[in-house]
C-alpha positions as CSV (number, residue, x, y, z in Angstrom):
1,X,135.2,268.7,167.3
2,X,133.9,269.3,163.6
3,X,133.2,273.1,164.5
4,X,136.5,274.0,166.3
5,X,138.4,272.3,162.9
6,X,136.5,274.5,160.6
7,X,137.1,277.5,162.4
8,X,141.4,276.5,162.8
9,X,141.2,276.1,158.8
10,X,139.8,279.3,158.3
11,X,142.3,281.1,160.3
12,X,145.1,279.3,158.6
13,X,143.2,280.2,155.2
14,X,142.7,284.1,156.5
15,X,146.5,284.0,157.0
16,X,147.1,282.9,153.8
17,X,145.4,285.3,151.9
18,X,146.9,288.5,154.4
19,X,150.2,286.6,153.8
20,X,150.3,286.7,149.9
21,X,148.5,290.8,150.1
22,X,150.5,293.3,150.5
23,X,150.8,297.2,149.5
24,X,153.7,298.3,147.5
25,X,154.1,302.1,146.5
26,X,156.6,303.1,143.4
27,X,157.2,306.8,142.6
28,X,158.5,308.6,140.4
29,X,159.5,312.1,138.7
30,X,159.2,313.1,135.3
31,X,161.8,312.1,133.3
32,X,162.4,314.7,131.0
33,X,160.9,318.5,130.9
34,X,160.9,321.3,128.6
35,X,161.4,324.0,130.9
36,X,163.6,325.6,128.6
37,X,164.3,324.9,125.6
38,X,167.6,326.3,125.1
39,X,169.2,324.4,128.0
40,X,170.2,320.5,128.8
41,X,168.5,319.0,132.1
42,X,170.6,317.0,134.1
43,X,168.8,313.4,135.1
44,X,169.7,312.1,138.1
45,X,168.2,308.4,139.4
46,X,168.2,308.1,143.2
47,X,166.7,304.0,144.9
48,X,165.1,304.1,148.0
49,X,166.0,301.2,149.4
50,X,163.7,298.4,150.6
51,X,162.0,299.3,154.0
52,X,162.3,295.9,155.9
53,X,160.5,296.8,159.2
54,X,156.7,297.7,157.3
55,X,154.8,296.2,154.2
56,X,155.5,298.9,151.6
57,X,158.5,299.0,149.1
58,X,159.8,301.9,148.3
59,X,161.4,303.2,144.9
60,X,162.1,306.9,143.7
61,X,163.3,308.2,140.2
62,X,164.2,312.1,141.0
63,X,164.5,314.4,137.2
64,X,166.1,317.7,138.6
65,X,165.9,320.8,136.7
66,X,167.9,324.0,137.2
67,X,166.3,327.0,139.4
68,X,164.1,329.2,137.9
69,X,164.0,332.5,140.0
70,X,162.0,335.3,139.9
71,X,162.3,339.2,141.6
72,X,159.5,339.5,143.1
73,X,159.9,343.0,144.1
74,X,160.6,344.3,140.7
75,X,158.8,347.5,139.5
76,X,156.8,347.5,136.4
77,X,156.0,350.0,134.2
78,X,153.8,349.4,131.8
79,X,154.1,351.5,128.1
80,X,151.5,353.2,127.2
81,X,148.9,351.8,129.6
82,X,147.6,353.7,132.8
83,X,144.7,351.3,134.2
84,X,144.5,348.1,135.9
85,X,141.5,345.5,134.0
86,X,140.1,342.6,136.2
87,X,141.4,339.9,135.3
88,X,138.1,337.3,133.5
89,X,138.7,334.1,135.0
90,X,137.2,333.1,138.1
91,X,139.4,331.9,140.5
92,X,139.0,328.1,141.0
93,X,137.8,327.3,137.7
94,X,139.6,325.6,135.1
95,X,142.0,327.2,132.6
96,X,139.5,329.0,130.1
97,X,141.8,330.0,128.0
98,X,143.5,328.6,124.0
99,X,145.6,325.6,125.4
100,X,144.3,322.4,123.9
101,X,146.0,322.0,121.1
102,X,148.5,319.5,122.1
103,X,146.0,317.9,125.2
104,X,143.8,316.9,122.3
105,X,146.6,314.5,120.6
106,X,147.2,312.6,124.5
107,X,146.1,309.3,124.9
108,X,143.8,308.9,127.6
109,X,146.0,307.6,129.7
110,X,148.5,310.8,129.0
111,X,145.0,313.3,129.3
112,X,144.2,311.6,132.7
113,X,147.6,312.6,134.0
114,X,147.0,316.1,131.9
115,X,143.9,316.6,133.6
116,X,145.4,316.3,137.2
117,X,147.5,319.4,137.0
118,X,145.0,321.5,134.9
119,X,141.8,320.9,136.7
120,X,143.9,321.8,140.3
121,X,145.7,324.8,139.3
122,X,144.1,326.7,142.3
123,X,145.3,324.0,144.9
124,X,148.9,324.1,142.8
125,X,149.0,327.4,144.3
126,X,149.8,326.2,147.2
127,X,152.9,324.2,146.8
128,X,152.4,321.0,148.5
129,X,148.8,319.9,147.6
130,X,148.1,316.0,146.9
131,X,146.3,315.4,143.9
132,X,144.1,311.8,143.6
133,X,144.4,310.9,140.1
134,X,140.9,309.5,139.5
135,X,141.5,307.3,136.1
136,X,141.7,303.3,136.0
137,X,145.4,302.6,135.1
138,X,145.5,298.4,135.6
139,X,145.5,298.4,131.7
140,X,149.1,299.3,131.7
141,X,150.3,298.9,134.9
142,X,149.5,294.8,135.8
143,X,151.7,294.8,132.7
144,X,155.4,293.7,133.3
145,X,157.0,297.1,132.0
146,X,153.5,298.9,134.1
147,X,155.7,301.3,135.0
148,X,158.0,302.0,132.4
149,X,154.6,303.0,130.6
150,X,153.6,305.2,132.9
151,X,156.8,307.2,133.1
152,X,156.8,307.3,129.1
153,X,152.5,308.8,129.4
154,X,153.7,311.3,132.1
155,X,156.5,312.8,130.0
156,X,153.6,313.2,127.8
157,X,151.8,314.8,129.5
158,X,153.9,317.3,131.6
159,X,155.5,318.6,128.1
160,X,151.8,318.4,126.4
161,X,150.4,320.6,129.7
162,X,154.2,323.2,129.2
163,X,153.5,324.2,125.6
164,X,149.8,324.3,126.3
165,X,149.7,326.7,129.4
166,X,152.1,329.4,129.5
167,X,151.8,331.4,132.9
168,X,152.5,328.2,135.3
169,X,155.8,330.2,135.5
170,X,155.9,329.5,139.4
171,X,156.2,325.3,138.8
172,X,159.1,323.4,138.8
173,X,156.9,320.2,137.4
174,X,160.0,318.2,137.5
175,X,159.5,318.5,141.2
176,X,156.5,315.9,141.5
177,X,156.7,312.7,141.4
178,X,153.2,310.3,140.7
179,X,153.1,307.7,143.5
180,X,151.5,304.7,142.7
181,X,150.3,302.4,145.5
182,X,149.7,298.4,144.4
183,X,147.4,296.8,146.9
184,X,147.8,292.9,146.2
185,X,145.6,290.4,147.5
186,X,145.1,286.5,146.5
187,X,142.3,287.5,144.1
188,X,143.3,291.2,142.9
189,X,145.6,293.6,142.3
190,X,144.2,297.6,142.8
191,X,146.3,300.4,142.0
192,X,146.0,304.1,143.1
193,X,148.0,306.7,141.3
194,X,148.6,310.4,143.4
195,X,151.0,313.6,142.6
196,X,152.9,315.0,145.7
197,X,156.1,316.8,145.4
198,X,159.4,314.6,145.4
199,X,161.5,314.7,148.3
200,X,161.2,318.4,148.1
201,X,158.9,321.0,151.0
202,X,156.5,322.2,147.7
203,X,156.4,321.8,143.9
204,X,157.5,325.7,143.3
205,X,160.2,327.0,141.4
206,X,163.4,328.0,143.7
207,X,162.0,331.5,143.4
208,X,159.4,331.1,145.6
209,X,158.8,329.6,148.9
210,X,155.2,330.1,150.1
211,X,151.9,330.6,148.6
212,X,151.3,334.3,149.1
213,X,154.3,334.9,147.3
214,X,153.3,332.5,144.2
215,X,150.0,334.9,144.4
216,X,151.4,337.9,144.5
217,X,153.7,337.1,141.1
218,X,150.5,336.0,139.8
219,X,148.8,339.1,140.2
220,X,151.9,340.8,138.9
221,X,151.7,339.1,135.5
222,X,147.7,338.8,135.5
223,X,147.7,342.4,136.5
224,X,149.9,343.2,133.5
225,X,148.6,341.4,130.9
226,X,145.0,342.6,131.2
227,X,146.0,345.9,130.9
228,X,148.0,345.7,128.3
229,X,145.4,343.0,125.8
230,X,143.3,345.7,126.8
231,X,144.9,347.9,124.7
232,X,145.0,345.7,121.7
233,X,141.3,344.2,121.7
234,X,140.2,346.2,119.1
235,X,139.9,346.4,115.5
236,X,140.7,342.9,113.4
237,X,142.5,339.5,114.5
238,X,145.1,340.8,112.1
239,X,145.1,344.0,113.9
240,X,145.4,341.4,117.5
241,X,148.4,339.6,116.4
242,X,150.1,342.7,114.8
243,X,150.2,345.2,118.0
244,X,150.6,342.3,120.7
245,X,153.9,341.0,118.0
246,X,155.0,344.9,117.8
247,X,154.2,345.8,121.7
248,X,156.6,342.6,122.6
249,X,159.1,343.7,119.9
250,X,159.5,347.4,121.5
251,X,159.4,345.9,125.6
252,X,161.8,343.2,125.4
253,X,165.3,342.7,124.7
254,X,167.2,339.5,124.4
255,X,169.1,338.2,126.9
256,X,170.2,335.1,128.3
257,X,172.1,334.8,131.5
258,X,168.4,335.4,133.6
259,X,167.5,332.3,135.1
260,X,164.2,333.8,133.8
261,X,164.9,333.6,130.4
262,X,162.2,331.3,128.8
263,X,159.2,332.3,130.9
264,X,156.9,335.3,130.8
265,X,157.6,336.3,134.2
266,X,161.1,337.0,133.6
267,X,159.8,338.7,130.5
268,X,156.9,341.0,132.0
269,X,159.4,342.1,135.1
270,X,162.6,341.8,133.7
271,X,162.1,342.7,129.8
272,X,165.5,340.2,129.2
273,X,164.3,337.1,128.1
274,X,165.2,334.6,125.2
275,X,163.4,332.8,122.1
276,X,161.2,330.7,124.4
277,X,160.2,333.2,126.7
278,X,159.1,336.0,123.6
279,X,157.2,333.2,122.7
280,X,155.2,332.5,125.6
281,X,154.8,335.9,126.4
282,X,153.5,336.1,122.7
283,X,151.2,333.1,123.1
284,X,149.9,334.5,126.8
285,X,148.9,337.5,125.1
286,X,147.0,335.9,122.2
287,X,145.2,333.0,124.5
288,X,143.8,336.4,126.0
289,X,143.1,337.7,122.7
290,X,141.0,334.7,122.4
291,X,142.8,334.5,118.8
292,X,144.2,330.2,118.2
293,X,147.8,330.1,118.1
294,X,150.2,327.4,119.7
295,X,154.3,327.0,120.9
296,X,156.2,325.3,118.6
297,X,159.8,324.0,119.2
298,X,162.6,323.2,116.3
299,X,165.9,324.8,115.4
300,X,166.7,327.7,114.0
301,X,169.6,328.5,111.8
302,X,170.7,332.3,111.7
303,X,172.0,334.0,108.8
304,X,175.5,333.2,110.3
305,X,174.8,329.4,109.3
306,X,174.5,328.1,113.8
307,X,171.7,325.7,113.9
308,X,170.6,326.7,117.5
309,X,167.2,325.4,119.4
310,X,164.7,327.1,118.9
311,X,161.0,328.3,119.8
312,X,158.3,330.3,117.7
313,X,154.4,330.7,117.3
314,X,152.0,328.9,115.0
315,X,149.2,332.2,114.4
316,X,145.4,330.7,113.2
317,X,143.5,334.0,110.9
318,X,141.2,333.4,108.5
319,X,141.4,330.0,108.9
320,X,145.0,329.8,108.0
321,X,148.3,329.1,110.0
322,X,150.9,331.3,109.4
323,X,154.8,331.2,111.6
324,X,155.8,334.6,113.3
325,X,158.8,333.9,115.2
326,X,159.2,337.0,117.5
327,X,162.8,336.5,118.4
328,X,163.8,337.2,114.9
329,X,161.9,340.0,114.3
330,X,164.0,341.9,117.1
331,X,167.0,341.0,116.5
332,X,170.5,342.4,118.6
333,X,171.8,345.5,116.8
334,X,175.7,345.5,117.2
335,X,176.6,349.5,118.0
336,X,172.8,350.2,118.6
337,X,170.2,351.7,116.4
338,X,167.1,351.1,115.2
339,X,165.1,348.7,113.2
340,X,163.1,349.0,109.8
341,X,160.0,348.0,110.0
342,X,160.2,345.1,107.6
343,X,163.2,344.2,109.6
344,X,161.0,344.0,112.5
345,X,157.9,342.3,110.3
346,X,159.9,339.6,108.4
347,X,159.6,336.3,110.2
348,X,155.9,338.1,110.8
349,X,152.5,335.4,109.2
350,X,154.8,333.9,106.9
351,X,154.3,331.2,104.9
352,X,156.0,327.4,104.9
353,X,157.9,328.3,101.3
354,X,160.3,330.9,102.9
355,X,159.5,330.5,106.9
356,X,161.4,326.2,106.8
357,X,164.5,327.6,105.0
358,X,165.6,328.3,108.0
359,X,163.4,326.7,110.2
360,X,163.2,323.0,111.2
361,X,160.3,321.9,113.5
362,X,160.7,319.0,116.5
363,X,157.5,316.7,116.5
364,X,158.7,314.0,119.2
365,X,159.2,316.8,121.8
366,X,159.2,314.7,124.5
367,X,161.7,312.1,123.7
368,X,159.4,309.2,123.5
369,X,158.1,307.3,120.8
370,X,155.3,309.9,120.8
371,X,155.2,312.2,117.5
372,X,153.0,315.6,118.0
373,X,151.6,316.5,114.7
374,X,151.7,320.3,113.5
375,X,149.1,322.2,111.7
376,X,149.7,322.6,108.5
377,X,150.7,326.3,107.3
378,X,150.1,328.4,104.8
379,X,152.5,328.2,101.9
380,X,152.8,332.3,101.3
381,X,152.8,335.0,104.0
382,X,149.9,336.7,104.9
């Protein structure tokens, strides 16, 4: 009789424990992304109703970005280059260049999200690889505003990634969602996080739909970069910085109509970009040449007194940082004509006293409370 009572009690307790436990899934996409600094992106939030036929509760906040487009059939002509040098980075390895400036200022939660993407670049080329985030987020998710905090850390991570690594042109980071699986019981709550496509067949930019397309585009871009940088990789650091600067000015034209206007794929295949395309290509080359540099977001006031969102580079030479606004060194000449050497180098390796007369840095790149510190540039030009 006593054994029967004991067994009954155990069954009842088990039912209570199972009833108190559950599995909840929370999903959201990155709320803000510096994908094209010239244009504002529209944000839309869609709630998925609770499925009353399961133990899962699903909520979703998706961010929509304007599509990027790339011309996969573009024929590339490389001025002064006759051969292609094989890429020195082995497939499957972590991105090897100078891409850690903004990463190094993130907290551990944001670094874990950044690392999940940066350490899986080869797998991201599939467009739908699900990335498990191997980090304990219980410290924030256990709080009443845990989901909001995680979204903030995610925004900081993807914006830092977007500025550190210029060659992820084939990804639309806003199509990636962070999924939180929360398993609760009477005694504990456990969280599992992963990243997957957000109700899309993949997280490619709209131009690409297959891994083969992406790999062909990457091969195009990397082959051109290797060949061009091979012609620049001689002389002093100053010589390399100047050669990359001058090559880009000769090769590119300022044009804001293309959907590729803000990335290196558009720069190298279409030759027409805006400031973001100029600056990203310059960083892409300098990274390959092993020269410390960063992308900087801010505003610029032109000679007509118009202030606009802008992007430029800071470059480190001989232990000092200098500003390079490669876009403004390639101004549009009304009626055609050529530019003098002094005009082409007006914003090349200049110092704070001159540069900040018409440039203002933006240190809050994620529209959160995260402030990214920027290097102090030399007071005078190089």
